[in-house]
BAMAR-791736 format. One record per residue (C-alpha): residue in three letters; x negated, z, y negated. Coordinates in steps of 0.02 Angstrom, whole numbers, plus 32768, in hexadecimal, padded with zeros to 4 digits. Example, Ala and Ser with C-alpha at 12.3 -4.5 7.8 and 13.67 -1.06 7.14 Angstrom:
2
   resn      x      z      y
    ALA   7D99   8186   80E1
    SER   7D54   8165   8035
END
This chain:
461
   resn      x      z      y
    MET   E1C2   0D15   7928
    PRO   E147   0D87   791D
    ILE   E0DC   0DC4   79A5
    ALA   E113   0E64   79B2
    THR   E16B   0EE5   7A23
    VAL   E217   0EFF   79EB
    ASN   E27B   0F90   7A4F
    PRO   E325   0F4C   7A8D
    ALA   E376   0FEB   7A9E
    ASN   E36C   1015   79F6
    GLY   E32B   0F7E   799E
    GLU   E272   0FF8   7950
    THR   E1DB   0F93   7931
    LEU   E15F   0FDF   79A6
    LYS   E0C5   0F6F   7998
    THR   E07B   0EC5   7937
    TYR   DFFE   0E60   7961
    ASP   DF9C   0DDC   78F5
    ALA   DFA0   0D30   794E
    LEU   DEF6   0CE9   798C
    SER   DE95   0C87   78F8
    ALA   DE6A   0BD9   790F
    GLU   DDB0   0C02   7941
    GLU   DDF1   0C76   79C2
    ILE   DE4C   0C06   7A1E
    GLU   DDAB   0B99   7A1C
    HIS   DD53   0C28   7A6E
    ARG   DDCE   0C5A   7ADE
    LEU   DDE4   0B8B   7B11
    ALA   DD25   0B90   7B29
    THR   DD1A   0C31   7B9E
    ALA   DDA8   0BD1   7BFF
    GLU   DD55   0B4C   7C1E
    ALA   DC9B   0BA5   7C4F
    ALA   DD13   0C0D   7CC4
    PHE   DD58   0B8E   7D19
    ARG   DCB2   0B24   7D44
    THR   DC83   0BBE   7DA5
    HIS   DD2C   0BFB   7DE0
    ARG   DD5C   0B4F   7E34
    THR   DCB1   0B66   7EB4
    THR   DCEC   0C10   7EE8
    SER   DD24   0C39   7F9E
    PHE   DDCE   0C4E   7FC5
    ALA   DD84   0D04   8011
    GLU   DD51   0D20   7F6C
    ARG   DDF9   0CE9   7F16
    ALA   DE5B   0D5A   7F8E
    GLN   DE00   0DF0   7F82
    LEU   DDF2   0DE7   7EB0
    LEU   DEBE   0DD4   7EBE
    HIS   DEC6   0E58   7F37
    ARG   DE75   0EB7   7EBF
    ALA   DEED   0EA0   7E22
    ALA   DF83   0EBB   7EBC
    ASP   DF50   0F68   7ED4
    LEU   DF29   0F85   7E13
    LEU   DFD4   0F58   7DDF
    GLU   E03E   0FAF   7E6E
    GLY   DFDC   1050   7E20
    ASP   E000   1027   7D63
    ALA   E0A5   0FF5   7D9F
    GLN   E10B   109D   7D66
    ASP   E0A9   106F   7CAF
    ILE   E0B2   0FD5   7CA1
    ALA   E173   0FDE   7CD0
    ARG   E198   1047   7C4B
    VAL   E137   0FC3   7BD9
    MET   E1AE   0F37   7BFB
    THR   E241   0F9F   7BF5
    THR   E20A   0FD3   7B3A
    GLU   E1DF   0F1F   7B02
    MET   E286   0EA3   7B5F
    GLY   E2FD   0F3A   7B8E
    LYS   E301   0F08   7C55
    PRO   E32E   0FC6   7CBE
    VAL   E29E   101A   7CE9
    LYS   E2C4   100E   7D8B
    GLN   E2D1   0F62   7D91
    ALA   E235   0F49   7D38
    ARG   E1E5   0FBC   7DC3
    ALA   E213   0F5E   7E49
    GLU   E1D1   0EA9   7DDB
    ALA   E134   0EFB   7DDE
    ALA   E13F   0F14   7EA0
    LYS   E177   0E56   7EC8
    CYS   E0DD   0E2E   7E5A
    ALA   E059   0E90   7EBE
    LYS   E0B7   0E54   7F67
    ALA   E0A0   0D91   7F2F
    MET   DFF7   0DAE   7EEE
    ARG   DFDD   0DD5   7FA3
    TRP   E019   0D66   7FEA
    TYR   DFD6   0CE7   7F80
    ALA   DF21   0D22   7FBC
    ASP   DF43   0D24   8068
    HIS   DF90   0C78   806C
    ALA   DF3E   0C15   7FF3
    GLU   DEA1   0BD6   8064
    LYS   DF2C   0BA3   80CF
    LEU   DFA4   0B55   8051
    LEU   DF00   0ADB   8028
    ALA   DEA4   0AA7   80BD
    ASP   DE81   0A05   80CE
    GLU   DEFA   098A   811F
    GLU   DE9D   0923   8197
    GLY   DEF3   0872   819D
    ASP   DF3D   0807   822E
    THR   DEAE   07CF   82A0
    ALA   DEFE   072F   82C9
    ASP   DF33   0711   81E6
    ALA   DE66   0746   81C9
    GLN   DE40   06B8   823A
    ASP   DEB5   0657   8202
    SER   DE84   065E   8159
    GLY   DDC5   0639   818F
    ALA   DD98   06F5   8190
    SER   DD52   0768   81FF
    ARG   DD9A   07FB   81C8
    VAL   DE21   0817   8135
    LEU   DE48   08D1   80F0
    VAL   DEA1   0907   8056
    ARG   DE5C   0998   7FF0
    TYR   DE91   0A0B   7F61
    ARG   DE38   0A20   7ED7
    PRO   DE66   0A93   7E3A
    LEU   DE74   0A43   7D96
    GLY   DE32   0ABA   7D20
    PRO   DE96   0B1C   7C95
    VAL   DF43   0B1E   7CA3
    LEU   DFA6   0B5C   7C0B
    ALA   E03F   0BD4   7C3C
    VAL   E0C9   0BE5   7BA9
    MET   E12B   0C6B   7BF6
    PRO   E1E3   0CCC   7BBF
    TRP   E206   0D86   7BBF
    ASN   E292   0D95   7C20
    PHE   E20B   0DD8   7CDB
    PRO   E17E   0DE0   7C60
    LEU   E102   0E08   7CFC
    TRP   E15F   0D99   7D7D
    GLN   E170   0D03   7D18
    VAL   E0AD   0D02   7CF5
    ILE   E06C   0D38   7DB4
    ARG   E0D6   0C9F   7E0F
    PHE   E05A   0C28   7D99
    ALA   DFCB   0CA2   7D9F
    ALA   DFC1   0CDF   7E60
    PRO   DFA3   0C1C   7E94
    ALA   DF55   0BDC   7E11
    LEU   DEC9   0C5B   7E2B
    MET   DEC2   0C47   7ED4
    ALA   DE9A   0B7E   7EB7
    GLY   DE1C   0B99   7E51
    ASN   DE73   0B72   7DAB
    VAL   DE69   0BEF   7D16
    GLY   DF0E   0C28   7CA7
    LEU   DF2E   0C15   7BF6
    LEU   DFBF   0C9D   7BE3
    LYS   E029   0C76   7B41
    HIS   E0C4   0CFE   7B56
    ALA   E142   0D10   7AF9
    SER   E13D   0D5D   7A51
    ASN   E195   0DF6   7A80
    VAL   E142   0E37   7B09
    PRO   E076   0E33   7AC8
    GLN   E06B   0EDC   7B1A
    THR   E08E   0EA5   7BD4
    ALA   E031   0E06   7B9A
    LEU   DFA0   0E55   7B67
    TYR   DFA6   0ED3   7C20
    LEU   DF97   0E36   7C84
    GLU   DEFB   0E04   7C36
    ASP   DEB6   0EAE   7C52
    LEU   DEF9   0EB4   7D06
    PHE   DEA7   0E2C   7D35
    ARG   DE07   0E4C   7CE2
    ARG   DE07   0F02   7D21
    ALA   DDFE   0EB0   7DCA
    GLY   DD6A   0E5C   7DB7
    TYR   DD86   0DB2   7D87
    PRO   DD07   0D65   7D16
    GLU   DD28   0D57   7C66
    GLY   DDBF   0CB6   7C3A
    CYS   DDDA   0CAF   7CEE
    PHE   DEA2   0CF4   7C99
    GLN   DEB8   0D04   7BE0
    THR   DF47   0D34   7B6E
    LEU   DF52   0CC1   7ACE
    LEU   DFB4   0D38   7A5A
    ILE   DFF7   0CA1   79F0
    GLY   E099   0C6D   79A7
    SER   E0EF   0BDA   79F5
    GLY   E0B3   0B53   7966
    ALA   E009   0B5E   79AC
    VAL   E034   0B2F   7A6E
    GLU   E027   0A58   7A32
    ASP   DF63   0A6C   79F7
    ILE   DF30   0AE8   7A8F
    LEU   DF96   0A64   7B13
    ARG   DF44   09C1   7AB1
    ASP   DEB0   0A19   7AC2
    PRO   DE32   09A9   7B64
    ARG   DDE9   0A45   7BAA
    VAL   DEB6   0A85   7BDB
    LYS   DEEE   0A20   7C6F
    ALA   DFA2   0A54   7C92
    ALA   E02F   0AA6   7C62
    THR   E0B6   0B1B   7C9C
    LEU   E149   0B4C   7C3E
    THR   E1E0   0BB3   7C71
    GLY   E241   0BDA   7BEC
    SER   E2DF   0B71   7B7C
    GLU   E2FB   0AC0   7B95
    PRO   E2CB   0AA3   7ADA
    ALA   E22F   0B00   7AFB
    GLY   E221   0A87   7B9E
    ARG   E221   09E5   7B48
    ALA   E1AC   0A2F   7AB9
    VAL   E130   0A3B   7B31
    ALA   E15C   09A6   7BAC
    SER   E14C   0932   7B02
    VAL   E0A0   0957   7AE8
    ALA   E064   0973   7BA4
    GLY   E0A4   08C2   7BAE
    ASP   E058   0887   7B1F
    GLU   DFAD   08D6   7B53
    VAL   DFD6   088B   7C1A
    LYS   DFE6   093B   7C52
    LYS   E01E   0990   7CEB
    THR   E09D   0A01   7CC4
    VAL   E12E   0A76   7D2C
    LEU   E1C3   0AB9   7CD2
    GLU   E248   0B3A   7CF2
    LEU   E2D9   0B42   7C5D
    GLY   E382   0B73   7C73
    GLY   E40C   0B8F   7CEC
    SER   E4BE   0BA2   7CFD
    ASP   E4C5   0BC9   7DD0
    PRO   E570   0BB5   7E22
    TYR   E5A3   0C48   7E98
    VAL   E629   0BF7   7F09
    VAL   E690   0C5D   7F6A
    MET   E6F9   0C18   800A
    PRO   E781   0C52   8056
    SER   E728   0C6C   8107
    ALA   E6A9   0CDE   80AD
    ASP   E68E   0DAC   8094
    VAL   E701   0DBB   7FFC
    GLU   E6BC   0E6E   7FDC
    ARG   E617   0E61   7FF9
    ALA   E611   0D9B   7F80
    ALA   E65B   0E1D   7F00
    GLN   E5DA   0E9F   7F06
    VAL   E556   0E2A   7F2B
    ALA   E582   0DC1   7E92
    VAL   E586   0E5F   7E00
    THR   E4CE   0E71   7E29
    ALA   E4C3   0DA1   7E30
    ARG   E4FF   0DB9   7D7A
    VAL   E4B4   0E3E   7D11
    GLN   E414   0E50   7D6F
    ASN   E38D   0E6D   7CE0
    ASN   E40E   0E8E   7C66
    GLY   E45C   0DE0   7CA1
    GLN   E3B9   0D87   7C5B
    SER   E391   0D24   7CF7
    CYS   E37E   0C5A   7CED
    ILE   E3C0   0C59   7DD3
    ALA   E444   0CF0   7D95
    ALA   E4D8   0CC3   7DE1
    LYS   E559   0C8B   7D40
    ARG   E5EC   0C1F   7D63
    PHE   E65C   0C68   7DF1
    ILE   E69E   0BED   7E4B
    VAL   E727   0C3C   7EBE
    HIS   E7A0   0BD5   7F3D
    THR   E861   0C01   7F08
    ASP   E88B   0C57   7FA1
    VAL   E80E   0CEA   7F8F
    PHE   E808   0CCC   7EC5
    ASP   E87D   0D6D   7E92
    ALA   E803   0DE2   7F1E
    PHE   E76E   0D93   7EE5
    ALA   E794   0DB3   7E2A
    GLU   E7DC   0E7B   7E42
    ARG   E757   0E9C   7EA7
    PHE   E6E2   0E55   7E38
    THR   E70D   0E96   7D7B
    ALA   E719   0F31   7DCF
    GLY   E66C   0F34   7E00
    MET   E63E   0EEB   7D5B
    LYS   E6A9   0F88   7CEF
    ALA   E64B   1009   7D5C
    LEU   E597   0FC8   7D2D
    THR   E550   1046   7CBE
    VAL   E502   1019   7C18
    GLY   E47F   1091   7BD1
    ASP   E3D1   109D   7B8B
    PRO   E361   1041   7C01
    LEU   E2F1   10C9   7C24
    ASP   E366   1140   7C6B
    GLU   E364   111F   7D39
    ASN   E419   1112   7D4A
    THR   E44B   106A   7CD0
    ASP   E474   0FDB   7D15
    VAL   E479   0F5A   7C76
    GLY   E404   0F80   7BEA
    PRO   E40A   0F26   7B3B
    LEU   E3ED   0E77   7B1D
    SER   E343   0E54   7AFB
    THR   E343   0DFF   7A43
    GLU   E3F0   0E2B   79C1
    GLN   E3D8   0D54   79C0
    GLY   E400   0D50   7A66
    ARG   E492   0DD0   7A5E
    GLY   E4D6   0D5F   79E1
    ASP   E4C4   0CCC   7A3A
    LEU   E520   0D18   7AC7
    GLU   E5B1   0D44   7A5D
    GLU   E5D3   0C9A   7A22
    LEU   E5D7   0C5A   7AC6
    VAL   E657   0CE5   7AF7
    ASP   E6C1   0CE2   7A4D
    ASP   E6CC   0C1C   7A62
    ALA   E722   0C34   7B08
    VAL   E79C   0CAE   7AD7
    GLU   E7B2   0C48   7A46
    SER   E7E6   0BAC   7AC3
    GLY   E84F   0C14   7B3E
    ALA   E7E3   0C7E   7BA7
    THR   E81A   0D1D   7BE3
    VAL   E7B6   0DB0   7BC7
    LEU   E7BC   0E16   7C82
    CYS   E743   0E8D   7C6A
    GLY   E6B7   0E9C   7BBA
    GLY   E6AC   0E30   7B2C
    GLU   E69D   0E95   7A85
    ARG   E5EF   0EDA   7A3A
    PRO   E5E9   0F96   7A62
    ASP   E5BC   1005   79BA
    GLY   E514   1045   79B7
    SER   E47D   1011   79A0
    GLY   E418   0FB0   7A0F
    TRP   E445   0EEA   7A66
    TYR   E4B5   0F1A   7AC9
    TYR   E553   0EBF   7B1A
    PRO   E5A5   0EFD   7B96
    PRO   E5C6   0EB3   7C59
    THR   E656   0E25   7C32
    VAL   E6CB   0DC3   7C8D
    LEU   E71E   0D20   7C54
    ALA   E7A0   0CC2   7CB4
    ASP   E7FB   0C28   7C98
    ILE   E769   0BB3   7C4C
    THR   E790   0B0A   7C26
    PRO   E70A   0A68   7C0D
    GLU   E723   0A63   7B46
    MET   E6D1   0B2F   7B52
    ARG   E618   0B3E   7B02
    ILE   E601   0BB8   7BA4
    HIS   E631   0B18   7C11
    LEU   E598   0AD8   7C02
    GLU   E526   0B40   7BAC
    GLU   E4CE   0BD3   7BFF
    ALA   E504   0C82   7BE1
    PHE   E463   0CF7   7BD7
    GLY   E4B4   0D94   7BDB
    PRO   E531   0DFB   7C3C
    VAL   E5B4   0D72   7C4D
    ALA   E605   0D21   7CD9
    THR   E67F   0C94   7CD1
    LEU   E713   0C8B   7D6A
    TYR   E746   0BF3   7DA1
    ARG   E7CD   0BC2   7E09
    ALA   E7B2   0B34   7E95
    ALA   E832   0ADF   7EF5
    ASP   E7D0   0AAA   7F93
    LEU   E72F   0A94   7FBC
    ASP   E720   09DF   7F68
    GLU   E73F   0A3C   7EB7
    ALA   E6C2   0AC4   7EE0
    VAL   E633   0A49   7EE9
    ALA   E69C   09E4   7E5E
    ILE   E673   0A81   7DE5
    ALA   E5D1   0AB2   7E22
    ASN   E58F   0A1A   7DE1
    ASP   E5F0   0A0C   7D46
    THR   E53A   0A5B   7CEA
    PRO   E4A2   0A27   7CA9
    PHE   E44A   0A84   7CF7
    GLY   E41B   0AB0   7DB0
    LEU   E3B1   0B26   7DC2
    SER   E3DB   0B77   7E7A
    SER   E48D   0BB5   7EC6
    ASN   E4F2   0C26   7F2B
    VAL   E59D   0BDE   7F9F
    TRP   E5DD   0C5F   800B
    THR   E63F   0C1E   80A3
    ARG   E62D   0C4D   816C
    ASP   E669   0B8A   8180
    GLU   E5D9   0B2A   81CA
    ALA   E622   0A89   8186
    GLU   E63C   0AD6   80E8
    ILE   E583   0B02   80D6
    ASP   E539   0A5E   80F8
    ARG   E5AD   0A0F   808C
    PHE   E56D   0A82   7FF8
    VAL   E4BC   0A73   802D
    ARG   E4C0   09B2   8023
    ASP   E52D   09A2   7F7D
    LEU   E4F5   0A3F   7F0B
    GLU   E482   09F8   7E7E
    ALA   E408   0A7E   7E7C
    GLY   E363   0AC0   7EC7
    GLY   E396   0B41   7F33
    VAL   E426   0B6E   7F90
    TYR   E443   0C15   7FB8
    VAL   E4D7   0C30   8047
    ASN   E530   0CD6   8066
    GLY   E4BC   0D31   7FCD
    MET   E469   0D25   7F3B
    THR   E3D7   0CC4   7EE8
    ALA   E32A   0D11   7EF7
    SER   E26E   0CC5   7EF0
    HIS   E20A   0CF2   7F62
    PRO   E155   0CBE   7F6F
    ALA   E151   0C5F   7FFF
    PHE   E1EA   0BE8   7FD5
    PRO   E1E9   0B69   7F4E
    PHE   E239   0B7A   7EB4
    GLY   E26D   0B28   7E24
    GLY   E2FC   0AA0   7DFD
    VAL   E342   09E8   7DC8
    LYS   E3A6   09AE   7D41
    ARG   E38E   0A16   7C9C
    SER   E341   0AA8   7CE5
    GLY   E2A8   0A5C   7CFF
    TYR   E227   0A10   7D86
    GLY   E1A5   0A23   7DE4
    ARG   E1AA   0AD1   7E4C
    GLU   E158   0B83   7E69
    LEU   E127   0BE5   7EEE
    SER   E101   0BB3   7F8F
    GLY   E08A   0B3E   7FCD
    HIS   E0D6   0AC6   7F5D
    GLY   E0B9   0B1B   7EE6
    ILE   DFF8   0B3D   7EE0
    ARG   DFE1   0A90   7EFF
    GLU   E047   0A4F   7E62
    PHE   DFAB   0A76   7DF9
    CYS   DF23   0A22   7E6C
    ASN   DEC4   0983   7E85
    ILE   DF18   0926   7F16
    THR   DE71   08E9   7F43
    THR   DE73   0851   7FE9
    VAL   DDB1   0867   801B
    TRP   DDA2   07C0   8085
    HIS   DCFA   07AF   810D
    GLY   DCD1   0712   811E
    ALA   DCBF   06C9   81DD
END
């Protein structure tokens, strides 16, 4: 893929960029290593001051950078502004909490004495330059949720962003520069995916984090494993959204629409498979389908638009293939299902029922505004359908029955269980998945410690 801004609303190429040369990459790696030697010695107060300044600047830039994001990847501009605000919030949260999250941990006195020590403590020390391979769907948020904790921990960042959001990628480097971070603390690398392996193998790069597709995660994990370097992977998701008879069905259906089409349906944590108890299936399906039909599809720069175009022509083609395969195999189209006429990579909000395991969409992630409906006879079948996926990022359950809640929390194979609400990330809570959705955690104290050297400090008696 060329490094370029291509407006998904009309297919127009607006800007193209040359990839960094080998010499330029080498210079940036050397700069990162030098920056780390200094940044690692700064105090939490100094780091917090810089991150707060970056958050202030981002808030001031929100209107402009929102339009850039929308032009590059198609999300409704009102959602792009909300993304910028969320990033500023997360930056401030880490600026205010990092020192406590990474404070020395005193070991138990009796255990220390048993080991022959007068004192034992655990200290969190930064690793060094961390390579971040990030996707286009939340072009600010995906980066900030790595960068804010990494910088507060004393690490420095190297960003390889998706090739279709180069302006957003360059903005992020400029943001941290304007905030006062020394040269090399955060750098954007305009490179193709083919250059990632050599950078990851470079001994100056100490770890990597990737959010993206399963194949991309496998590639990065394989190289990092060969080099014995720490990685955190957040990959695909096909999250279940379970509705039981005791639920507020009208509210569940209303929230389900947002949960499915947020970010034009291009979100790893979007609810994708709607598993509804047979007693309330018809009522939910009617309300949910009506809500999907009522959405406004159009120019993402229009404030009234609910769903914009998919980010790439290939992405729309992949989604169409999944829908066509399901329909050919017997799925019922309750709404949508056909590409609209005109320019741009639009696809309508679509609801498919009568899904069977033989259909590709049953096991593959639908990355766009397409929902699949399943009928469950009871709690056991709901759990079985929910877990019948190679992914395990998050999950949503709607029920007022405490016993059912306990069962879902115990048995759902996912990194999160959201009860009577939709999945959403927050800086204070860990985020990540199991199975082929990846490993490791972002956000919260768990996330900031992922790229730390957890050091045992033992003092002899």
